[in-house]
N, C-alpha and C positions, 0 to 999 in steps of 0.2 A: 555414478559417482563423479566427482570433480577432480581433474588432473591439472596440476600446475607446472608451468615451465617459465623460462625467462628468455627474452630476446632483446634485441638492440633497443636502446631508449630514444633514438632520434625519431622525429616525425617529419614526413614530407609528403605532400599530395602530388597529384598528377602534374607533370611538367615543372616540378619543384615548387609549386605554390602551396600555400597553406590549405589543408583539406577542410572542407566545409560540409556540415551536416544540417539538413532541414528536419527538425523534430516537429511532428504534428500532434497537437493536444487540443482537439476541437472543443470538447465539452467542459473542460476545466483548466484553470491556469495554475502553473507551478507557484504563483504568488498567493493563491487562495489559502485561507486558514484551514488546515486539515481538520476534519470532523464536522464540517458544515457542508450543506448542499451535496454536491457530488465529489467533494474533495476528500482525499484520504491518502493512503500510502503512495498512490501513483503520483500525486503532486510532489511529495517529498522526494520520490525517486527521480523525477525529471529534473528538479532543481539541483539536487545534490550531484547528479551525474553530469549535468550541463556545466556546472562550475568546475568540476574536476577535468572534464574533457578539454575545457578552455585552457586550464593550467598545463595540459599536456600538448598544447599546440594545435588543437582542433577548433575551428570557428563553429559556433553553434547558434543557429537561429531557431527559437521555439515559437511556432505559430499557434495562436489560440484565438478564439472568437471574441470580438469586441462586444462588451455588454453594457457600456455606459459612456456618456460624453465626458464624464470626469476622469476616465481612464486615459493615460497617455497612450498614443499609438505605438510607442516603442519605449522600452526601458532596458537598462543593463541588468542582467542577473549577476554577472561578474564580468571582469575584463575579458573580452573575447566571446562572451555568451550574452545574447540579447533576447528579450521577449518581444515578439511582434504581434500586435493585435490587429486582426483584419475583419472587414465587414462581412457578415453572413447573417441575414435576417435582421430583426429589430435590435437596436442597441440597448437591450434590456436582458436580464436573465430569462431564459425560456426552459420549460421542462425538457429533460433529455430525450423523452420519447418523440418530441416534435423536431429534433435537430436534423434527422435525415433529409427533410425537405430543403434545408439550407446548405447541404454539403456541396452542391455544384457551385453555389456562390462563394463558399469558402475557398474551394479549389481555384476558382477564377481570380479571387483576390490574392491568393498566394502566388499564382503564376504571374499576375500583373506586377506584383511587388518585385519578384525576381527579375522580370524583364526590365522594369524601370531602373533597378539598381545594377543591372548587368552582372548578376550573380549566377555562377554555375555551381550547383551542388554536386557533391560526390556520392552521397547516399541519402536516402530518406528513411527516417525512423519514426514509425507511427505507434501511438499508444492508445489502446482500446480500439474496438472494431469501427467506431465512427471515424476516427482518424485514419484507420486502415483503408476506408473507402477513398479518402483523399490521397493517401499514400500510394495506393496501387495505380491511381490515375496519374499522379505526378511521376511515378516510376516510368510509365509508358511514354509520357510526353517529354520528360527530360532524358530518357534512356539511361537511368541510373538504377542501382540495386535498391531493393526494399528490405528493411529490417522491421520486424513487427514484434511488439510486446502487447499482450492482451490484458494482463492484470486480473481480470476475471473472465471466465468462459460461460456463455449462456447455457450450454447443455449441462455443465456441471451444476450450475445454480438450479436448473429445472429438476435435477435429480434429488435436490435436498430442500424443497420448498416447505415452509411451514403451512399449517392449515390456513386457508384463506389468502395466502400470499400469491400475488399474480405471477404467472409464468412469464419468462422472457419471450419476446415476440418472435414469430417466424422470420421477420425481417432481420433481426439481430443474428439468428442462427444461420441464415443464408449469407448474411454479410460476413460473418466470421469465416465461414467456409471459403468464400471467394478471396478474402484477404490471405488466408493460409495458403491457398493455391498459388497466389501471386508472389508470395514472400520468398526472397532469396535466403533469408535467415529468420528464424523465429526464436526469440529469447523466452525461456521458461524459467520461473524462479526456483523450481524444485523438480526433482525427477518425477514426482507424482503428476505435476502438470504436463511434463513432457509425455508421460504415458497417456494422459487424457487427450492431448493433441493428436497422438497417433491412433489411439483406440476409438475415440469419439468422432474425430474429424478426418481421419485417414491422412494426416500430415506426413510428409516425407521425413523420416527420422534423421536422415543425414543433414537436413536443414536446421535441426533444432540444436540450440546450445543452452545448457543449464547455467544461468547467471543469477545467483541469489542477490537480493537487495542487501543493503548494509545498515549500519547504525552509526550515528555520530557519537563517538565515545567522549568527545569533549563536552557534549551536552548531557548524554545519558550515561551516568556512572554512579558508583556507590556514594552515598552521602548520609549524614547523620539523620536517622528517622525522626528523632525528637525535634531536631531543629527544623526539619521539613514540615512536621505537624504544626510547629509554632508559626512558621511563615504562612501556613494555610489556615490558621485559626481553628485547628482541629485537635488541640491538646486534650488529653485524658480520654480520647476515643480510640477504638481499634478500627482501622479502616480496611474495608474491602472495596475494591475498585473495578469499575467497568469503564473502558475508554472506547469510543467509536460513535459512528453515526447512529441516530435513533431510528434505525430501520429494523424491521422484523428479522431480516436475514442475519444481522449482527447479534441478535439474541439479547437485547436489554431486558426483555420480559423474562427470559430464562434466568438472568442474573438476579432479578427481583424475587422470582419464585425460589431460587436457591437460598437467598438470604432468609426468606420466610420459613423455609423448611428447616434451616439450621437453627433459627431462633426457637421454633416450635419444639425441636428435638432436644435442645440443650440451652434453656433460657438462662441458666446461671453463667455458663462460660461465654455466652454471647450478650450479656447484659449491657455492655458498652460498645457493641459492634454496630457500625453504620456502613451503608453502601453509598459510595460516591459515584454518580453517573456523569461522566465528562463527555459531552458530545452535543451535536446539533442535529437539526432535521435533515432528512435526505431529500435531494432534489428540490422540488418546489413546495414541499410540505411546510405548513406553518409550524414553527417551533412550539408555540403554545399548545397546539393540538396534540403533538407528540408527547410533551411533558404531561399534559392533563390525562392522556390515556394511560401512561405509565404510573402516574400518581394514583389514579383510580384503582389500578391493579394493586399497587402497594397498600392502599387503604383497605381494599377488600380482603387482603391477606393478613391484615393486622400489623403491617410494618411501615405504615405511611410516615411515621415520625422518624424512621431510621433511614430513609432514602433521600439523599440530597442531590440536586441537579446543578451542574456547573456547565457554563458554555464552553465550547472548544478553547483550549488553553495554548498560549505560546509554548514552544518546546521547552524552554528553560523552566517554566512554571510546571509544565506537565511532568518533568523529571522529579519535582518535589512530590507530586501525587504518587508516582511510582515508589519513590523512596519511603514515603509514609505508610504505604500499604502493607498489611500483613499478608494479603493475597490479592492477585489480579485475576479476575474472571474473564475468560475469552470463550464464551459459549456459542460462537458463530456456527451457523448451519452449513456453511462452506467457507473456505478461506484459501485464496490463491497462495499466500505466503504466511502472513501473520506478523506484521511489523509491530503491532502493539505488544505481542508476546515477547518479541526480541528486545524492544525498548525496555520493557518491564524487567526482564532478566538482566539487562545491562546495568540496571539500577539496583540489582540485588533483591528484587521482589519475586517470590515464587508464584507460579502461574497454575491456575486450574483451567484447562482448556478442553474444548471438544476435540476428539481424535479425528479430525477431518483435514483433508488437503495439506497445505503447507505447515499447519500447526504440528503435524507429526514429524516434520523436518526440523522445526525450530525448538520444540520442547522435548527434553529427554525425560520420559516418563519415570517417575520415582527418583529422579536426580535433580532436575531444575524445576520441577513442578509435577503436576499430574495430568495425564491425558484420560479423558472420560469418554467411553463409548456411548454414543447416543446423546440425547438432549433431555433426559429425565432429570428434573431439578433435584430429585432425591439422590441420584447418583453424584451429581455435582456437589450437593451438600455434604455427602459422605467425605469427600476429599477436602472440602473447605473446613469442616469440623476437625479433621485430622491435623490440618495445619494450625488451626487456632489453638489446638490442645498441646502442641509440641513446639516450643520455642527453639530447641536445638535443631529439630528438623527444618524449621523455617530458615534458620541462619545457615545451615549447611546447604540447603537448596539454593538460597540466595547467593552464596559464595560460588557454588558451581555454575549458577546461571551467569554470573559476571564472567567467569572464565569461558563459558560456552559462547557468550556473545562476541568474544574477541575473534571467533572464527569468521565474523562478518564485519566488513567495513565498507564505507562508500568508496574508499580508494581501491579496494580489491574489485568492487563492482565496476567501477569506471575503467580500470585496467582491462577487465574482462570484456566490457563493451567495446573498448578500443581494439582489442584483439579480434573481435568479430568484424568490426569495420575493416580491419587490416586484411581479412580474408577476401574482401570484396573490392577494396580500393587499390588499384595498382600503384606501387611506389610508396605505400604507407607502411613504415616499419613500426613495430609495436613494442610495448614494454609491459612488464608486470605479469601477474598470473593469468594463465589461459584456462578457461573452464570449458572442457570439451563435453560433447553430448555423450550419454552413457554408452552408446554403441560404438564410439570411436576409441575407447580406452582399451 
């Protein structure tokens, strides 16, 4: 569980100077559009937290890999938080699986940048295991503490693979273990991931802090569904929504099969129901190939004309999709947290989600949506049809989802991260809620 307290609101680093954090995000940039390539909830997390840490008096440098000559070497995320692109391999996008060979060069570029600017960091915060390799090396060289966030865990993914889905590599599993061993603190988004870290990786439970992600309530909140449909040019339709990268692990195929099952079972009630799939390809996959594969599946199931594909959307427009939806399908095969489910609930859309990982933490079964055991489309269709048949239930779940979403905010997340830094940086006073690990309460 999470325990909150309040402490002094001033911030001061060692020797009275402004504390400075080096954030490692090797494989994806916080400025990338979520839903494409390897970009997703992690990108949103890094950007939102960096902005708010800067507001709280912490200087933040986010290091990511340079991928093109047209990208600036440096840009401000917010006053006090900058994005620094460093050389590591070719200045082009490369598949994530090939990035390990470029990690020593990435580390060297970060070290050279810090030496040239005469910057001393107080803590290193790595995101994902690739960044963790850089982070644990920087920890030793700079003699500073290491905080690690994984966002997904390879062993958890390997326990929930779809048929034909490739397993995570031994290099990743070994890399995660080494980063966990080197970390002074590990941030887990939910108690479930904290348990996985201990049970699957033998992490030190005393080093784990449960810090849930947040949601931007200024962007994601209730709005008129009919007006949202009008803006999306989807009037006179009932919308079922899937949001995420078009990778097997996220389950877009399950969403399509769920729609087909619902239509076959109740053609009258679903006569004007369509499925909007909002997302892009994963990694280096060609977008056209992903869409063609899923379109072929929809056509084979007889719902080809009911499935519409949209590229990843800016957050404000994505909020319209959530508001317009009668239900949001989140059939992921595993999910570290489930930011899509949280955003949907914040907009008042009930969720039908797989009962896996962080989704069990975000969705209240029977109150803000439904949790479905397993990934059988027939079971997901049961819950979808129940929502389509009962407007009162949809509205009640939507209203409870909005209230539930206010348990999570990026301000609370950032205060919790700052509290963790304060455990490691001498002289740093903290403010806001403190999220303690389950064993410390």
